[in-house]
PDB file as gemmi writes it, atoms N, CA and C in Angstrom:
CRYST1    1.000    1.000    1.000  90.00  90.00  90.00 P 1                      
ATOM      1  N   UNK A   1      60.279-177.913 -64.291  1.00  0.00           N  
ATOM      2  CA  UNK A   1      59.930-177.401 -65.340  1.00  0.00           C  
ATOM      3  C   UNK A   1      59.670-175.892 -64.981  1.00  0.00           C  
ATOM      4  N   UNK A   2      60.232-175.159 -65.754  1.00  0.00           N  
ATOM      5  CA  UNK A   2      60.138-173.511 -65.314  1.00  0.00           C  
ATOM      6  C   UNK A   2      58.851-173.104 -65.875  1.00  0.00           C  
ATOM      7  N   UNK A   3      58.320-171.949 -65.353  1.00  0.00           N  
ATOM      8  CA  UNK A   3      57.034-171.251 -65.842  1.00  0.00           C  
ATOM      9  C   UNK A   3      57.186-170.845 -67.265  1.00  0.00           C  
ATOM     10  N   UNK A   4      58.368-170.535 -67.625  1.00  0.00           N  
ATOM     11  CA  UNK A   4      58.595-169.901 -68.929  1.00  0.00           C  
ATOM     12  C   UNK A   4      58.382-171.032 -69.989  1.00  0.00           C  
ATOM     13  N   UNK A   5      59.051-172.145 -69.821  1.00  0.00           N  
ATOM     14  CA  UNK A   5      58.826-173.342 -70.721  1.00  0.00           C  
ATOM     15  C   UNK A   5      57.423-173.872 -70.736  1.00  0.00           C  
ATOM     16  N   UNK A   6      56.839-173.903 -69.557  1.00  0.00           N  
ATOM     17  CA  UNK A   6      55.467-174.300 -69.453  1.00  0.00           C  
ATOM     18  C   UNK A   6      54.508-173.350 -70.323  1.00  0.00           C  
ATOM     19  N   UNK A   7      54.884-172.068 -70.175  1.00  0.00           N  
ATOM     20  CA  UNK A   7      53.895-171.129 -70.768  1.00  0.00           C  
ATOM     21  C   UNK A   7      54.197-171.221 -72.460  1.00  0.00           C  
ATOM     22  N   UNK A   8      55.394-171.478 -72.851  1.00  0.00           N  
ATOM     23  CA  UNK A   8      55.574-171.540 -74.072  1.00  0.00           C  
ATOM     24  C   UNK A   8      54.996-173.028 -74.738  1.00  0.00           C  
ATOM     25  N   UNK A   9      55.142-174.045 -73.903  1.00  0.00           N  
ATOM     26  CA  UNK A   9      54.475-175.160 -74.392  1.00  0.00           C  
ATOM     27  C   UNK A   9      52.950-175.055 -74.505  1.00  0.00           C  
ATOM     28  N   UNK A  10      52.332-174.358 -73.478  1.00  0.00           N  
ATOM     29  CA  UNK A  10      50.900-174.308 -73.479  1.00  0.00           C  
ATOM     30  C   UNK A  10      50.476-173.406 -74.623  1.00  0.00           C  
ATOM     31  N   UNK A  11      51.237-172.354 -75.035  1.00  0.00           N  
ATOM     32  CA  UNK A  11      50.733-171.577 -76.230  1.00  0.00           C  
ATOM     33  C   UNK A  11      50.984-172.395 -77.478  1.00  0.00           C  
ATOM     34  N   UNK A  12      52.031-173.223 -77.608  1.00  0.00           N  
ATOM     35  CA  UNK A  12      52.183-173.980 -78.863  1.00  0.00           C  
ATOM     36  C   UNK A  12      51.288-175.069 -78.776  1.00  0.00           C  
ATOM     37  N   UNK A  13      50.824-175.599 -77.827  1.00  0.00           N  
ATOM     38  CA  UNK A  13      49.799-176.619 -77.847  1.00  0.00           C  
ATOM     39  C   UNK A  13      48.291-176.119 -78.131  1.00  0.00           C  
ATOM     40  N   UNK A  14      48.108-174.884 -77.680  1.00  0.00           N  
ATOM     41  CA  UNK A  14      46.847-174.148 -77.980  1.00  0.00           C  
ATOM     42  C   UNK A  14      46.881-173.910 -79.491  1.00  0.00           C  
ATOM     43  N   UNK A  15      47.929-173.290 -80.082  1.00  0.00           N  
ATOM     44  CA  UNK A  15      47.848-173.042 -81.439  1.00  0.00           C  
ATOM     45  C   UNK A  15      47.753-174.410 -82.530  1.00  0.00           C  
ATOM     46  N   UNK A  16      48.468-175.293 -82.007  1.00  0.00           N  
ATOM     47  CA  UNK A  16      48.463-176.564 -82.786  1.00  0.00           C  
ATOM     48  C   UNK A  16      47.058-177.277 -82.621  1.00  0.00           C  
ATOM     49  N   UNK A  17      46.320-177.067 -81.552  1.00  0.00           N  
ATOM     50  CA  UNK A  17      44.995-177.616 -81.438  1.00  0.00           C  
ATOM     51  C   UNK A  17      43.969-176.793 -82.207  1.00  0.00           C  
ATOM     52  N   UNK A  18      44.202-175.419 -81.947  1.00  0.00           N  
ATOM     53  CA  UNK A  18      43.292-174.600 -82.855  1.00  0.00           C  
ATOM     54  C   UNK A  18      43.517-174.917 -84.362  1.00  0.00           C  
ATOM     55  N   UNK A  19      44.645-174.990 -84.776  1.00  0.00           N  
ATOM     56  CA  UNK A  19      44.899-175.191 -86.297  1.00  0.00           C  
ATOM     57  C   UNK A  19      44.306-176.512 -86.743  1.00  0.00           C  
ATOM     58  N   UNK A  20      44.368-177.463 -85.917  1.00  0.00           N  
ATOM     59  CA  UNK A  20      43.800-178.887 -86.166  1.00  0.00           C  
ATOM     60  C   UNK A  20      42.334-178.883 -86.298  1.00  0.00           C  
ATOM     61  N   UNK A  21      41.725-177.955 -85.365  1.00  0.00           N  
ATOM     62  CA  UNK A  21      40.355-177.805 -85.282  1.00  0.00           C  
ATOM     63  C   UNK A  21      39.732-177.180 -86.564  1.00  0.00           C  
ATOM     64  N   UNK A  22      40.481-176.178 -87.019  1.00  0.00           N  
ATOM     65  CA  UNK A  22      40.023-175.306 -88.107  1.00  0.00           C  
ATOM     66  C   UNK A  22      40.079-176.265 -89.408  1.00  0.00           C  
ATOM     67  N   UNK A  23      41.333-177.099 -89.547  1.00  0.00           N  
ATOM     68  CA  UNK A  23      41.648-177.627 -90.762  1.00  0.00           C  
ATOM     69  C   UNK A  23      40.609-178.827 -90.781  1.00  0.00           C  
ATOM     70  N   UNK A  24      40.106-179.476 -89.703  1.00  0.00           N  
ATOM     71  CA  UNK A  24      39.132-180.537 -89.695  1.00  0.00           C  
ATOM     72  C   UNK A  24      37.809-180.152 -89.659  1.00  0.00           C  
ATOM     73  N   UNK A  25      37.357-178.976 -89.394  1.00  0.00           N  
ATOM     74  CA  UNK A  25      36.071-178.516 -89.369  1.00  0.00           C  
ATOM     75  C   UNK A  25      35.293-178.523 -90.833  1.00  0.00           C  
ATOM     76  N   UNK A  26      34.194-178.718 -90.955  1.00  0.00           N  
ATOM     77  CA  UNK A  26      33.431-178.952 -92.244  1.00  0.00           C  
ATOM     78  C   UNK A  26      32.989-177.303 -92.679  1.00  0.00           C  
ATOM     79  N   UNK A  27      33.901-176.726 -93.377  1.00  0.00           N  
ATOM     80  CA  UNK A  27      33.660-175.454 -94.003  1.00  0.00           C  
ATOM     81  C   UNK A  27      34.153-175.439 -95.378  1.00  0.00           C  
ATOM     82  N   UNK A  28      33.436-174.513 -96.001  1.00  0.00           N  
ATOM     83  CA  UNK A  28      33.924-174.284 -97.394  1.00  0.00           C  
ATOM     84  C   UNK A  28      35.344-173.519 -97.369  1.00  0.00           C  
ATOM     85  N   UNK A  29      35.938-173.413 -98.428  1.00  0.00           N  
ATOM     86  CA  UNK A  29      37.270-172.740 -98.456  1.00  0.00           C  
ATOM     87  C   UNK A  29      37.112-171.269 -98.292  1.00  0.00           C  
ATOM     88  N   UNK A  30      36.092-170.571 -98.837  1.00  0.00           N  
ATOM     89  CA  UNK A  30      35.922-169.165 -98.537  1.00  0.00           C  
ATOM     90  C   UNK A  30      35.562-168.858 -97.132  1.00  0.00           C  
ATOM     91  N   UNK A  31      34.638-169.623 -96.518  1.00  0.00           N  
ATOM     92  CA  UNK A  31      34.338-169.485 -95.053  1.00  0.00           C  
ATOM     93  C   UNK A  31      35.528-169.729 -94.105  1.00  0.00           C  
ATOM     94  N   UNK A  32      36.356-170.654 -94.550  1.00  0.00           N  
ATOM     95  CA  UNK A  32      37.541-171.006 -93.822  1.00  0.00           C  
ATOM     96  C   UNK A  32      38.591-169.848 -93.859  1.00  0.00           C  
ATOM     97  N   UNK A  33      38.658-169.233 -94.982  1.00  0.00           N  
ATOM     98  CA  UNK A  33      39.576-168.096 -95.232  1.00  0.00           C  
ATOM     99  C   UNK A  33      39.214-166.951 -94.516  1.00  0.00           C  
ATOM    100  N   UNK A  34      37.928-166.556 -94.577  1.00  0.00           N  
ATOM    101  CA  UNK A  34      37.471-165.558 -93.752  1.00  0.00           C  
ATOM    102  C   UNK A  34      37.390-165.637 -92.342  1.00  0.00           C  
ATOM    103  N   UNK A  35      37.241-166.917 -91.939  1.00  0.00           N  
ATOM    104  CA  UNK A  35      37.327-166.988 -90.339  1.00  0.00           C  
ATOM    105  C   UNK A  35      38.715-167.061 -89.954  1.00  0.00           C  
ATOM    106  N   UNK A  36      39.564-167.726 -90.847  1.00  0.00           N  
ATOM    107  CA  UNK A  36      41.075-167.504 -90.471  1.00  0.00           C  
ATOM    108  C   UNK A  36      41.614-166.035 -90.409  1.00  0.00           C  
ATOM    109  N   UNK A  37      41.154-165.138 -91.316  1.00  0.00           N  
ATOM    110  CA  UNK A  37      41.576-163.853 -91.451  1.00  0.00           C  
ATOM    111  C   UNK A  37      41.128-163.140 -90.080  1.00  0.00           C  
ATOM    112  N   UNK A  38      39.884-163.358 -89.770  1.00  0.00           N  
ATOM    113  CA  UNK A  38      39.227-162.812 -88.498  1.00  0.00           C  
ATOM    114  C   UNK A  38      40.077-163.233 -87.253  1.00  0.00           C  
ATOM    115  N   UNK A  39      40.492-164.452 -87.094  1.00  0.00           N  
ATOM    116  CA  UNK A  39      40.992-165.000 -85.932  1.00  0.00           C  
ATOM    117  C   UNK A  39      42.482-164.313 -85.992  1.00  0.00           C  
ATOM    118  N   UNK A  40      43.148-164.234 -87.069  1.00  0.00           N  
ATOM    119  CA  UNK A  40      44.609-163.856 -87.097  1.00  0.00           C  
ATOM    120  C   UNK A  40      44.548-162.321 -86.708  1.00  0.00           C  
ATOM    121  N   UNK A  41      43.648-161.487 -87.344  1.00  0.00           N  
ATOM    122  CA  UNK A  41      43.490-160.209 -86.978  1.00  0.00           C  
ATOM    123  C   UNK A  41      43.290-160.038 -85.388  1.00  0.00           C  
ATOM    124  N   UNK A  42      42.411-160.807 -84.879  1.00  0.00           N  
ATOM    125  CA  UNK A  42      42.080-160.769 -83.465  1.00  0.00           C  
ATOM    126  C   UNK A  42      43.426-161.195 -82.541  1.00  0.00           C  
ATOM    127  N   UNK A  43      44.279-162.199 -82.927  1.00  0.00           N  
ATOM    128  CA  UNK A  43      45.336-162.550 -82.271  1.00  0.00           C  
ATOM    129  C   UNK A  43      46.456-161.561 -82.324  1.00  0.00           C  
ATOM    130  N   UNK A  44      46.518-160.908 -83.622  1.00  0.00           N  
ATOM    131  CA  UNK A  44      47.489-159.756 -83.770  1.00  0.00           C  
ATOM    132  C   UNK A  44      47.069-158.624 -82.858  1.00  0.00           C  
ATOM    133  N   UNK A  45      45.900-158.263 -82.774  1.00  0.00           N  
ATOM    134  CA  UNK A  45      45.343-157.145 -81.808  1.00  0.00           C  
ATOM    135  C   UNK A  45      45.644-157.390 -80.458  1.00  0.00           C  
ATOM    136  N   UNK A  46      45.370-158.686 -79.976  1.00  0.00           N  
ATOM    137  CA  UNK A  46      45.627-159.041 -78.599  1.00  0.00           C  
ATOM    138  C   UNK A  46      47.218-158.986 -78.249  1.00  0.00           C  
ATOM    139  N   UNK A  47      48.123-159.420 -79.212  1.00  0.00           N  
ATOM    140  CA  UNK A  47      49.445-159.267 -79.120  1.00  0.00           C  
ATOM    141  C   UNK A  47      49.950-157.899 -78.898  1.00  0.00           C  
ATOM    142  N   UNK A  48      49.399-156.945 -79.776  1.00  0.00           N  
ATOM    143  CA  UNK A  48      49.743-155.624 -79.760  1.00  0.00           C  
ATOM    144  C   UNK A  48      49.408-154.998 -78.454  1.00  0.00           C  
ATOM    145  N   UNK A  49      48.071-155.316 -77.787  1.00  0.00           N  
ATOM    146  CA  UNK A  49      47.716-154.797 -76.500  1.00  0.00           C  
ATOM    147  C   UNK A  49      48.567-155.343 -75.497  1.00  0.00           C  
ATOM    148  N   UNK A  50      49.036-156.539 -75.434  1.00  0.00           N  
ATOM    149  CA  UNK A  50      49.923-157.186 -74.431  1.00  0.00           C  
ATOM    150  C   UNK A  50      51.280-156.489 -74.504  1.00  0.00           C  
ATOM    151  N   UNK A  51      51.690-156.248 -75.781  1.00  0.00           N  
ATOM    152  CA  UNK A  51      53.172-155.577 -75.802  1.00  0.00           C  
ATOM    153  C   UNK A  51      52.965-154.223 -75.167  1.00  0.00           C  
ATOM    154  N   UNK A  52      51.989-153.485 -75.543  1.00  0.00           N  
ATOM    155  CA  UNK A  52      51.816-152.146 -75.006  1.00  0.00           C  
ATOM    156  C   UNK A  52      51.792-152.249 -73.362  1.00  0.00           C  
ATOM    157  N   UNK A  53      51.028-153.187 -72.875  1.00  0.00           N  
ATOM    158  CA  UNK A  53      51.025-153.302 -71.523  1.00  0.00           C  
ATOM    159  C   UNK A  53      52.360-153.672 -70.922  1.00  0.00           C  
ATOM    160  N   UNK A  54      53.059-154.543 -71.517  1.00  0.00           N  
ATOM    161  CA  UNK A  54      54.375-154.991 -71.150  1.00  0.00           C  
ATOM    162  C   UNK A  54      55.415-153.701 -70.986  1.00  0.00           C  
ATOM    163  N   UNK A  55      55.227-152.904 -72.022  1.00  0.00           N  
ATOM    164  CA  UNK A  55      56.074-151.775 -72.207  1.00  0.00           C  
ATOM    165  C   UNK A  55      55.784-150.674 -70.927  1.00  0.00           C  
ATOM    166  N   UNK A  56      54.427-150.648 -70.851  1.00  0.00           N  
ATOM    167  CA  UNK A  56      54.110-149.738 -69.701  1.00  0.00           C  
ATOM    168  C   UNK A  56      54.526-150.152 -68.282  1.00  0.00           C  
ATOM    169  N   UNK A  57      54.413-151.418 -68.072  1.00  0.00           N  
ATOM    170  CA  UNK A  57      54.904-151.974 -66.928  1.00  0.00           C  
ATOM    171  C   UNK A  57      56.371-151.986 -66.666  1.00  0.00           C  
ATOM    172  N   UNK A  58      57.210-152.104 -67.749  1.00  0.00           N  
ATOM    173  CA  UNK A  58      58.443-151.833 -67.673  1.00  0.00           C  
ATOM    174  C   UNK A  58      58.936-150.483 -67.243  1.00  0.00           C  
ATOM    175  N   UNK A  59      58.209-149.522 -67.989  1.00  0.00           N  
ATOM    176  CA  UNK A  59      58.565-148.229 -67.649  1.00  0.00           C  
ATOM    177  C   UNK A  59      58.151-147.708 -66.408  1.00  0.00           C  
ATOM    178  N   UNK A  60      57.013-148.304 -65.753  1.00  0.00           N  
ATOM    179  CA  UNK A  60      56.812-147.967 -64.261  1.00  0.00           C  
ATOM    180  C   UNK A  60      57.808-148.570 -63.508  1.00  0.00           C  
ATOM    181  N   UNK A  61      58.235-149.809 -63.775  1.00  0.00           N  
ATOM    182  CA  UNK A  61      59.254-150.573 -62.799  1.00  0.00           C  
ATOM    183  C   UNK A  61      60.440-149.747 -62.857  1.00  0.00           C  
ATOM    184  N   UNK A  62      60.829-149.282 -64.170  1.00  0.00           N  
ATOM    185  CA  UNK A  62      62.229-148.466 -64.118  1.00  0.00           C  
ATOM    186  C   UNK A  62      62.095-147.298 -63.361  1.00  0.00           C  
ATOM    187  N   UNK A  63      60.983-146.478 -63.443  1.00  0.00           N  
ATOM    188  CA  UNK A  63      60.736-145.322 -62.694  1.00  0.00           C  
ATOM    189  C   UNK A  63      60.908-145.542 -61.202  1.00  0.00           C  
ATOM    190  N   UNK A  64      60.363-146.710 -60.828  1.00  0.00           N  
ATOM    191  CA  UNK A  64      60.476-146.994 -59.309  1.00  0.00           C  
ATOM    192  C   UNK A  64      61.899-147.301 -58.977  1.00  0.00           C  
ATOM    193  N   UNK A  65      62.677-147.916 -59.864  1.00  0.00           N  
ATOM    194  CA  UNK A  65      64.067-148.555 -59.497  1.00  0.00           C  
ATOM    195  C   UNK A  65      65.134-147.341 -59.582  1.00  0.00           C  
ATOM    196  N   UNK A  66      64.822-146.498 -60.393  1.00  0.00           N  
ATOM    197  CA  UNK A  66      65.875-145.350 -60.582  1.00  0.00           C  
ATOM    198  C   UNK A  66      65.304-144.083 -59.817  1.00  0.00           C  
ATOM    199  N   UNK A  67      66.319-143.544 -59.034  1.00  0.00           N  
ATOM    200  CA  UNK A  67      65.983-142.154 -58.297  1.00  0.00           C  
ATOM    201  C   UNK A  67      66.270-141.081 -59.316  1.00  0.00           C  
ATOM    202  N   UNK A  68      65.781-140.064 -58.907  1.00  0.00           N  
ATOM    203  CA  UNK A  68      66.054-138.740 -59.564  1.00  0.00           C  
ATOM    204  C   UNK A  68      67.526-138.616 -60.056  1.00  0.00           C  
ATOM    205  N   UNK A  69      68.409-138.791 -58.950  1.00  0.00           N  
ATOM    206  CA  UNK A  69      69.803-138.516 -59.218  1.00  0.00           C  
ATOM    207  C   UNK A  69      70.481-139.555 -60.267  1.00  0.00           C  
ATOM    208  N   UNK A  70      69.809-140.768 -60.277  1.00  0.00           N  
ATOM    209  CA  UNK A  70      70.254-141.656 -61.158  1.00  0.00           C  
ATOM    210  C   UNK A  70      70.034-141.321 -62.573  1.00  0.00           C  
ATOM    211  N   UNK A  71      68.752-140.849 -62.755  1.00  0.00           N  
ATOM    212  CA  UNK A  71      68.258-140.619 -64.077  1.00  0.00           C  
ATOM    213  C   UNK A  71      68.743-139.319 -64.748  1.00  0.00           C  
ATOM    214  N   UNK A  72      68.781-138.157 -63.943  1.00  0.00           N  
ATOM    215  CA  UNK A  72      69.343-136.887 -64.455  1.00  0.00           C  
ATOM    216  C   UNK A  72      70.532-136.368 -63.811  1.00  0.00           C  
ATOM    217  N   UNK A  73      71.402-136.074 -64.294  1.00  0.00           N  
ATOM    218  CA  UNK A  73      72.572-135.280 -63.789  1.00  0.00           C  
ATOM    219  C   UNK A  73      72.270-133.944 -64.211  1.00  0.00           C  
ATOM    220  N   UNK A  74      72.869-132.894 -63.143  1.00  0.00           N  
ATOM    221  CA  UNK A  74      72.668-131.611 -63.321  1.00  0.00           C  
ATOM    222  C   UNK A  74      73.595-131.167 -64.478  1.00  0.00           C  
ATOM    223  N   UNK A  75      73.077-130.324 -65.504  1.00  0.00           N  
ATOM    224  CA  UNK A  75      73.947-129.878 -66.566  1.00  0.00           C  
ATOM    225  C   UNK A  75      75.121-129.061 -66.118  1.00  0.00           C  
ATOM    226  N   UNK A  76      76.244-129.156 -66.827  1.00  0.00           N  
ATOM    227  CA  UNK A  76      77.492-128.532 -66.411  1.00  0.00           C  
ATOM    228  C   UNK A  76      77.229-126.846 -66.906  1.00  0.00           C  
ATOM    229  N   UNK A  77      77.537-125.986 -66.124  1.00  0.00           N  
ATOM    230  CA  UNK A  77      77.265-124.437 -66.527  1.00  0.00           C  
ATOM    231  C   UNK A  77      78.750-124.125 -66.728  1.00  0.00           C  
ATOM    232  N   UNK A  78      79.048-123.405 -67.926  1.00  0.00           N  
ATOM    233  CA  UNK A  78      80.162-122.875 -68.282  1.00  0.00           C  
ATOM    234  C   UNK A  78      79.976-121.237 -68.327  1.00  0.00           C  
ATOM    235  N   UNK A  79      80.924-120.717 -67.711  1.00  0.00           N  
ATOM    236  CA  UNK A  79      80.952-119.188 -67.641  1.00  0.00           C  
ATOM    237  C   UNK A  79      81.955-118.664 -68.718  1.00  0.00           C  
ATOM    238  N   UNK A  80      81.705-117.797 -69.537  1.00  0.00           N  
ATOM    239  CA  UNK A  80      82.729-117.403 -70.543  1.00  0.00           C  
ATOM    240  C   UNK A  80      83.463-116.274 -70.113  1.00  0.00           C  
ATOM    241  N   UNK A  81      84.712-116.615 -69.632  1.00  0.00           N  
ATOM    242  CA  UNK A  81      85.615-115.444 -69.114  1.00  0.00           C  
ATOM    243  C   UNK A  81      86.903-115.470 -69.970  1.00  0.00           C  
ATOM    244  N   UNK A  82      87.678-114.417 -69.912  1.00  0.00           N  
ATOM    245  CA  UNK A  82      88.873-114.434 -70.672  1.00  0.00           C  
ATOM    246  C   UNK A  82      89.805-115.529 -70.452  1.00  0.00           C  
ATOM    247  N   UNK A  83      89.726-116.214 -69.219  1.00  0.00           N  
ATOM    248  CA  UNK A  83      90.728-117.447 -68.887  1.00  0.00           C  
ATOM    249  C   UNK A  83      90.091-118.590 -69.414  1.00  0.00           C  
ATOM    250  N   UNK A  84      88.870-118.728 -69.674  1.00  0.00           N  
ATOM    251  CA  UNK A  84      88.290-119.913 -70.284  1.00  0.00           C  
ATOM    252  C   UNK A  84      87.981-119.783 -71.914  1.00  0.00           C  
ATOM    253  N   UNK A  85      88.323-118.765 -72.491  1.00  0.00           N  
ATOM    254  CA  UNK A  85      87.915-118.572 -73.889  1.00  0.00           C  
ATOM    255  C   UNK A  85      89.269-118.304 -74.555  1.00  0.00           C  
ATOM    256  N   UNK A  86      89.547-119.175 -75.723  1.00  0.00           N  
ATOM    257  CA  UNK A  86      90.749-118.989 -76.456  1.00  0.00           C  
ATOM    258  C   UNK A  86      90.627-117.815 -77.549  1.00  0.00           C  
ATOM    259  N   UNK A  87      91.915-117.418 -77.754  1.00  0.00           N  
ATOM    260  CA  UNK A  87      91.938-116.327 -78.803  1.00  0.00           C  
ATOM    261  C   UNK A  87      91.606-116.865 -80.179  1.00  0.00           C  
ATOM    262  N   UNK A  88      91.016-115.938 -81.046  1.00  0.00           N  
ATOM    263  CA  UNK A  88      90.692-116.502 -82.365  1.00  0.00           C  
ATOM    264  C   UNK A  88      91.911-116.716 -83.168  1.00  0.00           C  
ATOM    265  N   UNK A  89      92.040-117.672 -83.911  1.00  0.00           N  
ATOM    266  CA  UNK A  89      93.163-117.982 -84.706  1.00  0.00           C  
ATOM    267  C   UNK A  89      93.495-116.884 -85.640  1.00  0.00           C  
ATOM    268  N   UNK A  90      94.807-116.840 -86.010  1.00  0.00           N  
ATOM    269  CA  UNK A  90      95.268-115.759 -86.945  1.00  0.00           C  
ATOM    270  C   UNK A  90      95.502-116.560 -88.244  1.00  0.00           C  
ATOM    271  N   UNK A  91      94.790-115.991 -89.327  1.00  0.00           N  
ATOM    272  CA  UNK A  91      94.815-116.638 -90.682  1.00  0.00           C  
ATOM    273  C   UNK A  91      95.429-115.655 -91.653  1.00  0.00           C  
ATOM    274  N   UNK A  92      95.865-116.188 -92.718  1.00  0.00           N  
ATOM    275  CA  UNK A  92      96.364-115.127 -93.747  1.00  0.00           C  
ATOM    276  C   UNK A  92      95.360-114.267 -94.292  1.00  0.00           C  
ATOM    277  N   UNK A  93      94.087-114.709 -94.440  1.00  0.00           N  
ATOM    278  CA  UNK A  93      93.146-113.655 -94.761  1.00  0.00           C  
ATOM    279  C   UNK A  93      92.788-112.580 -93.856  1.00  0.00           C  
ATOM    280  N   UNK A  94      93.062-112.562 -92.556  1.00  0.00           N  
ATOM    281  CA  UNK A  94      92.801-111.639 -91.798  1.00  0.00           C  
ATOM    282  C   UNK A  94      93.575-110.245 -91.841  1.00  0.00           C  
ATOM    283  N   UNK A  95      94.539-110.372 -92.690  1.00  0.00           N  
ATOM    284  CA  UNK A  95      95.358-109.216 -93.010  1.00  0.00           C  
ATOM    285  C   UNK A  95      94.993-108.384 -94.280  1.00  0.00           C  
ATOM    286  N   UNK A  96      93.928-108.905 -94.911  1.00  0.00           N  
ATOM    287  CA  UNK A  96      93.475-108.305 -96.144  1.00  0.00           C  
ATOM    288  C   UNK A  96      92.379-107.299 -95.768  1.00  0.00           C  
ATOM    289  N   UNK A  97      92.029-106.447 -96.820  1.00  0.00           N  
ATOM    290  CA  UNK A  97      91.118-105.344 -96.729  1.00  0.00           C  
ATOM    291  C   UNK A  97      89.650-105.907 -96.624  1.00  0.00           C  
ATOM    292  N   UNK A  98      89.556-107.096 -97.373  1.00  0.00           N  
ATOM    293  CA  UNK A  98      88.218-107.690 -97.422  1.00  0.00           C  
ATOM    294  C   UNK A  98      87.796-108.558 -96.166  1.00  0.00           C  
ATOM    295  N   UNK A  99      88.635-108.579 -95.219  1.00  0.00           N  
ATOM    296  CA  UNK A  99      88.390-109.359 -94.024  1.00  0.00           C  
ATOM    297  C   UNK A  99      87.275-108.723 -93.361  1.00  0.00           C  
ATOM    298  N   UNK A 100      86.246-109.761 -92.927  1.00  0.00           N  
ATOM    299  CA  UNK A 100      85.137-109.227 -92.059  1.00  0.00           C  
ATOM    300  C   UNK A 100      85.131-110.214 -90.767  1.00  0.00           C  
ATOM    301  N   UNK A 101      84.339-109.899 -89.881  1.00  0.00           N  
ATOM    302  CA  UNK A 101      84.261-110.836 -88.629  1.00  0.00           C  
ATOM    303  C   UNK A 101      84.005-112.318 -88.823  1.00  0.00           C  
ATOM    304  N   UNK A 102      83.169-112.648 -90.002  1.00  0.00           N  
ATOM    305  CA  UNK A 102      82.880-113.929 -90.566  1.00  0.00           C  
ATOM    306  C   UNK A 102      83.462-114.177 -91.760  1.00  0.00           C  
ATOM    307  N   UNK A 103      84.290-115.393 -91.834  1.00  0.00           N  
ATOM    308  CA  UNK A 103      85.110-115.663 -93.004  1.00  0.00           C  
ATOM    309  C   UNK A 103      84.313-116.001 -94.126  1.00  0.00           C  
ATOM    310  N   UNK A 104      82.853-116.206 -94.004  1.00  0.00           N  
ATOM    311  CA  UNK A 104      82.065-116.578 -95.162  1.00  0.00           C  
ATOM    312  C   UNK A 104      81.408-115.369 -95.652  1.00  0.00           C  
ATOM    313  N   UNK A 105      81.616-114.132 -95.076  1.00  0.00           N  
ATOM    314  CA  UNK A 105      81.044-112.903 -95.642  1.00  0.00           C  
ATOM    315  C   UNK A 105      82.198-112.048 -96.187  1.00  0.00           C  
ATOM    316  N   UNK A 106      81.892-111.656 -97.366  1.00  0.00           N  
ATOM    317  CA  UNK A 106      82.932-110.827 -98.099  1.00  0.00           C  
ATOM    318  C   UNK A 106      82.490-109.558 -98.573  1.00  0.00           C  
ATOM    319  N   UNK A 107      83.139-108.569 -98.484  1.00  0.00           N  
ATOM    320  CA  UNK A 107      82.598-107.162 -98.942  1.00  0.00           C  
ATOM    321  C   UNK A 107      83.038-107.123-100.446  1.00  0.00           C  
ATOM    322  N   UNK A 108      82.202-106.475-101.228  1.00  0.00           N  
ATOM    323  CA  UNK A 108      82.403-106.166-102.597  1.00  0.00           C  
ATOM    324  C   UNK A 108      83.021-104.750-102.815  1.00  0.00           C  
ATOM    325  N   UNK A 109      84.099-104.528-103.674  1.00  0.00           N  
ATOM    326  CA  UNK A 109      84.679-103.232-103.805  1.00  0.00           C  
ATOM    327  C   UNK A 109      84.162-102.586-104.932  1.00  0.00           C  
TER     328      UNK A 109                                                      
END                                                                             
């Protein structure tokens, strides 16, 4: 039996036992509902805390496993030179008198 299946069985058994104990306990309906709400809220908070801890442990493990080179590559630096820059395309509107450097800016006459 693996540890994982044993853990799942233990959790399911505990939940089943707790549910049976609450259902068979001599309480009024209102007391039972209030008690169940409190227990569910407590279980939810514990689950959130355990998830946060698991995420932190995973992040720490990943940081230990990956080196600086694995995580971040140096950015590629480009130099703008005439050899690496293409000429501006020639369009029909560039020969008009209303042409400006930016095609979305027009001068009024």
